[in-house]
C-alpha positions in Angstrom: -118.5 79.6 115.5 -119.0 77.3 112.6 -116.1 75.0 112.0 -115.7 76.1 108.3 -115.4 79.8 109.4 -112.9 78.9 112.1 -110.8 76.9 109.7 -110.9 79.8 107.1 -109.6 82.2 109.8 -106.8 79.8 110.6 -105.9 79.5 107.0 -105.6 83.3 106.7 -103.5 83.6 109.8 -101.2 80.9 108.6 -100.4 83.0 105.5 -99.5 86.1 107.5 -95.7 86.7 108.0 -94.5 86.6 111.6 -91.7 89.1 110.9 -93.7 92.2 111.7 -94.7 91.0 115.2 -91.2 89.7 115.8 -89.7 93.0 114.7 -92.1 95.0 116.9 -91.0 92.8 119.9 -87.4 93.3 119.0 -87.8 97.1 118.8 -89.6 97.2 122.1 -86.7 95.3 123.8 -84.2 97.7 122.2 -86.1 100.8 123.5 -86.4 99.3 127.0 -82.6 98.9 127.2 -81.9 102.1 125.3 -84.1 104.7 127.2 -82.3 104.5 130.5 -79.0 105.3 128.7 -80.5 108.3 127.0 -81.5 109.7 130.3 -78.1 109.0 131.8 -76.5 110.8 128.8 -78.7 113.8 129.4 -77.7 114.0 133.0 -74.0 113.4 132.4 -73.9 115.7 129.4 -76.1 118.5 130.7 -78.3 118.0 127.6 -81.7 119.8 127.9 -83.5 117.6 125.3 -82.9 114.8 122.9 -85.0 113.7 119.9 -84.0 110.3 118.5 -85.2 108.0 115.7 -84.1 104.6 114.6 -84.6 103.3 111.1 -83.9 100.4 108.7 -83.9 100.4 104.9 -87.7 100.1 104.8 -88.7 103.0 107.1 -88.6 104.5 110.6 -88.9 101.9 113.3 -89.3 104.1 116.4 -88.8 107.6 117.6 -88.8 109.4 120.9 -88.1 112.7 122.6 -86.9 113.5 126.1 -86.4 116.6 128.2 -87.3 120.2 127.4 -86.9 122.2 124.3 -87.3 125.4 126.3 -86.2 125.2 129.9 -87.8 128.6 130.9 -91.2 127.6 129.6 -90.8 123.9 130.5 -91.8 122.9 127.0 -91.5 119.2 126.5 -89.5 118.2 123.5 -91.3 116.2 120.8 -90.1 114.3 117.7 -91.5 117.3 115.7 -89.3 119.8 117.6 -87.0 121.6 115.2 -83.2 121.7 115.9 -80.2 123.0 114.0 -78.8 119.9 112.2 -75.4 121.5 111.6 -72.8 119.6 109.6 -74.9 116.5 109.2 -76.2 118.6 106.3 -72.8 118.5 104.5 -73.4 115.1 103.1 -76.8 116.2 101.8 -75.0 119.0 99.9 -72.6 116.4 98.6 -75.5 114.5 97.1 -76.5 117.6 95.3 -72.9 118.0 93.9 -72.6 114.4 92.9 -75.8 114.6 91.0 -74.0 117.1 88.8 -71.1 114.7 88.5 -73.4 112.0 87.3 -74.6 114.5 84.6 -71.1 114.7 83.3 -70.3 118.2 84.7 -67.0 117.2 86.3 -65.0 114.2 87.6 -63.9 113.8 91.2 -60.2 114.3 90.3 -60.7 117.4 88.2 -59.0 120.6 89.4 -61.8 122.7 90.9 -60.3 125.9 89.5 -61.1 124.7 86.0 -64.7 125.2 86.8 -64.7 128.4 88.8 -64.8 131.1 86.1 -64.0 134.4 87.9 -63.4 132.9 91.3 -59.8 132.4 92.4 -58.5 130.0 95.1 -55.8 132.2 96.6 -52.5 130.5 97.4 -53.2 127.5 95.1 -50.2 125.9 93.4 -51.2 125.1 89.9 -48.8 122.1 90.1 -50.8 120.8 93.0 -54.4 121.9 92.3 -57.4 121.4 94.6 -59.7 118.7 93.2 -63.3 117.9 94.0 -62.2 114.8 95.9 -60.0 117.0 98.1 -63.0 119.3 98.8 -65.1 116.4 100.0 -62.5 114.8 102.2 -61.2 118.0 104.1 -57.8 117.5 102.4 -58.0 120.6 100.2 -55.8 122.8 102.5 -58.7 125.3 102.9 -59.2 126.6 106.5 -62.1 125.9 108.9 -63.7 129.4 108.8 -67.1 130.3 110.1 -67.9 134.0 110.2 -70.8 134.1 112.8 -73.5 136.7 112.9 -76.2 136.9 115.6 -79.6 136.1 114.2 -81.0 139.3 115.8 -77.8 141.3 115.4 -77.0 144.3 113.3 -74.8 142.4 110.8 -75.7 139.7 108.3 -73.8 137.0 106.4 -72.3 137.9 103.1 -73.8 136.5 100.0 -72.2 133.3 98.9 -70.4 134.9 96.0 -69.2 137.8 98.1 -67.9 135.5 100.8 -66.0 133.3 98.4 -64.7 136.2 96.4 -63.3 137.8 99.6 -62.1 134.6 101.4 -61.6 131.6 99.2 -58.0 130.4 99.7 -55.8 127.5 100.7 -53.3 127.6 103.6 -51.4 124.5 102.6 -51.3 122.4 99.4 -53.8 119.6 99.2 -53.1 116.3 101.0 -50.8 117.8 103.6 -53.3 116.6 106.2 -56.9 116.6 107.2 -58.2 120.1 108.2 -62.0 120.3 108.7 -63.2 123.1 106.3 -66.5 124.8 106.3 -65.1 127.0 103.5 -64.8 124.0 101.2 -68.5 123.2 101.6 -69.4 126.8 101.0 -67.6 126.3 97.7 -69.6 123.1 97.2 -72.8 125.2 97.4 -71.4 127.6 94.8 -70.5 124.7 92.5 -74.0 123.1 92.7 -75.5 126.5 91.8 -73.1 127.0 88.9 -73.5 123.5 87.4 -77.3 123.3 87.8 -78.1 127.0 86.9 -80.5 126.8 89.8 -80.2 128.8 93.1 -78.5 126.5 95.6 -81.2 126.6 98.3 -83.9 125.8 95.7 -81.8 123.0 94.1 -81.4 121.3 97.5 -85.1 121.6 98.3 -86.1 120.3 94.9 -83.6 117.5 94.4 -82.6 116.3 97.8 -85.0 117.2 100.6 -88.1 117.0 98.4 -87.6 113.5 97.0 -86.7 112.2 100.5 -89.8 113.6 102.1 -87.7 115.9 104.4 -90.5 118.5 104.5 -89.5 120.1 107.8 -85.8 120.7 106.8 -85.1 124.3 105.9 -82.3 126.9 105.5 -84.4 129.7 106.9 -87.2 128.7 109.3 -90.6 130.2 108.3 -93.0 131.1 111.1 -94.6 127.6 111.4 -91.1 126.1 111.7 -89.8 128.8 114.1 -92.7 128.0 116.4 -91.2 124.5 117.0 -87.6 125.6 117.4 -85.6 124.3 120.4 -83.8 126.9 122.3 -80.0 126.4 122.2 -78.2 126.1 125.5 -74.6 126.2 126.8 -73.3 125.7 130.3 -72.8 128.9 132.2 -69.1 129.5 132.9 -69.7 130.2 136.6 -72.5 127.9 137.7 -72.2 125.2 135.1 -76.0 125.3 134.6 -77.5 125.5 131.2 -78.2 129.0 129.9 -79.7 130.1 126.6 -77.1 131.2 124.0 -77.2 133.4 120.9 -78.7 132.0 117.8 -76.3 132.5 114.9 -76.1 132.6 111.1 -72.7 132.4 109.4 -70.9 133.3 106.2 -70.4 129.6 105.6 -74.1 128.8 105.9 -74.0 126.1 103.1 -71.8 124.1 105.5 -74.6 123.5 108.0 -76.8 126.4 109.1 -79.8 124.2 108.4 -82.8 123.2 110.6 -84.9 120.1 110.7 -86.7 117.4 112.7 -85.5 113.9 113.7 -88.0 112.3 111.4 -86.4 114.1 108.4 -83.0 113.0 109.7 -84.2 109.4 109.9 -85.2 109.6 106.3 -81.7 110.9 105.5 -80.1 108.0 107.3 -82.4 105.5 105.7 -81.4 106.8 102.2 -77.8 106.2 103.0 -78.5 102.6 104.0 -79.8 101.9 100.5 -78.7 102.0 96.9 -79.4 105.6 96.0 -83.0 105.0 95.1 -86.1 106.3 97.0 -89.5 105.0 96.2 -89.9 105.0 92.5 -87.1 107.5 92.0 -83.4 107.7 92.2 -81.2 110.4 93.7 -77.8 108.8 92.9 -76.5 105.7 91.2 -75.7 102.9 93.6 -71.9 103.1 92.7 -71.9 106.9 93.5 -73.6 106.4 96.9 -71.2 103.6 97.7 -68.3 105.9 96.9 -69.5 108.3 99.4 -69.2 105.6 102.0 -65.8 104.3 100.9 -62.6 105.5 102.6 -60.8 107.8 100.2 -57.3 108.2 101.6 -55.9 105.4 103.6 -52.9 107.5 104.7 -55.3 109.6 106.8 -57.2 106.7 108.4 -56.6 105.9 112.0 -57.5 108.5 114.7 -61.0 108.6 116.0 -63.5 111.0 114.5 -65.5 113.6 116.4 -66.5 112.6 119.8 -64.4 109.4 119.6 -66.5 107.7 116.9 -65.1 104.9 114.8 -64.0 101.3 114.8 -61.3 100.1 112.5 -59.5 102.7 110.3 -62.0 105.6 110.7 -61.6 108.3 108.1 -63.4 110.2 105.4 -65.4 108.8 102.6 -66.9 111.6 100.4 -68.0 113.7 103.4 -69.2 110.8 105.5 -67.0 109.5 108.3 -66.5 105.8 107.5 -65.3 102.9 109.6 -65.5 99.1 109.7 -65.8 96.3 112.3 -65.7 92.6 111.7 -66.3 93.2 108.0 -69.3 95.5 108.5 -69.4 99.0 107.2 -70.4 102.0 109.3 -70.9 105.7 108.6 -71.6 108.8 110.7 -71.4 112.5 110.9 -72.0 115.0 113.6 -73.3 118.6 113.5 -72.4 121.2 116.1 -73.2 124.9 116.4 -73.2 126.6 119.7 -76.1 125.2 121.7 -76.9 122.3 119.4 -75.4 118.9 118.7 -76.7 116.5 116.1 -75.5 113.0 115.1 -76.5 110.6 112.3 -75.1 107.1 111.8 -75.7 103.7 110.4 -74.5 100.2 109.7 -74.7 99.9 105.9 -74.0 96.2 106.0 -77.0 95.3 108.1 -79.2 98.2 107.1 -79.8 99.9 110.4 -79.3 103.5 111.5 -80.1 106.2 114.1 -80.4 110.0 114.2 -80.1 112.3 117.2 -80.9 116.0 117.5 -80.3 117.9 120.7 -80.1 121.4 122.2 -77.1 120.5 124.2 -73.7 122.0 123.6 -70.8 119.8 122.4 -72.6 116.6 123.3 -70.7 114.5 120.8 -69.1 111.9 123.2 -72.5 111.1 124.7 -74.2 110.7 121.3 -71.4 108.5 120.1 -71.8 106.2 123.1 -75.6 106.1 122.5 -75.0 105.4 118.8 -72.7 102.5 119.4 -75.2 101.1 121.9 -78.3 101.3 119.8 -76.7 100.0 116.6 -75.3 97.0 118.6 -78.8 96.4 120.1 -80.4 96.5 116.7 -77.9 94.0 115.4 -78.6 91.8 118.4 -82.4 92.0 118.3 -83.2 92.4 114.7 -80.3 90.8 112.8 -80.1 91.6 109.1 -82.4 94.3 107.8 -85.1 93.3 105.4 
């Protein structure tokens, strides 16, 4: 090779950043240490399949799938397998509501009843009204509620207006304690629809999932999505072996009867590592997204969140579970409906996150352990995100 060509190639190589190769090597080391723990969690938790993706602020770094999405057919899970994402959706719905706040439709400490027209919160004390902040921190006094219906059963969920008209209530005044409430997030869905004058499902598709490229996330799986659905499993009471369980809908469907892939969930985590923007657009102002990730009521911080997640002072931001460790800020939320467990989490300080989807039942402790491990490995191998 002529010397001038050789020197030109060296000059080009010298201008190339080394970070990409270094990051690839770091990710490879993370996966090598992480994969055996995934398989151990599946064995210990009786989890038929896991799809997982890790991401930073710039994009998805790696994804993998393990086990079988259908045990009878021995169908290998893939990263495009569709699972029920459950209550990891609640914070997505919160983004839709906070978009309305940014348009001046309400303030976080407004009484919700001032915006309900004909709907009534039964049992509410007008001297201690439920506020939007209460709704988004599970401190409203509204009950859990669910109202299941078998997907192929003879009954169907009520319409959102019918359900809220029949059931909307508080059982205690606000701020008496933290009571996880699907009812509250059904009301969030109604409020998004009221403020935007757009059907709730359509609003979320157009203003949350669409901008974030979450093209496989749906409320009602069409045929092409249903073809990729993982079968939900629960342990048989007698044998302890996994058995398929009934797929369900629910009266509180805006609280988390939603399906998607781990790639879409990685996009969702990635958005929450940033400043509210995405590409050339913006879903939320930076201050609003930061508020979602800020502990709202210090008096309720302390005990671990679902599955034992949390470091120092775990508690609720606006929907997200939030916690801190050594000055670094973490967020997480699980999703759980019979036969499925999901988990999404990230380190906002360093800009790393992870998403899990499974067709295992009540797998929270195992996913929490895996989350802690992979976020620590990412910090160790990759340092500060770009």
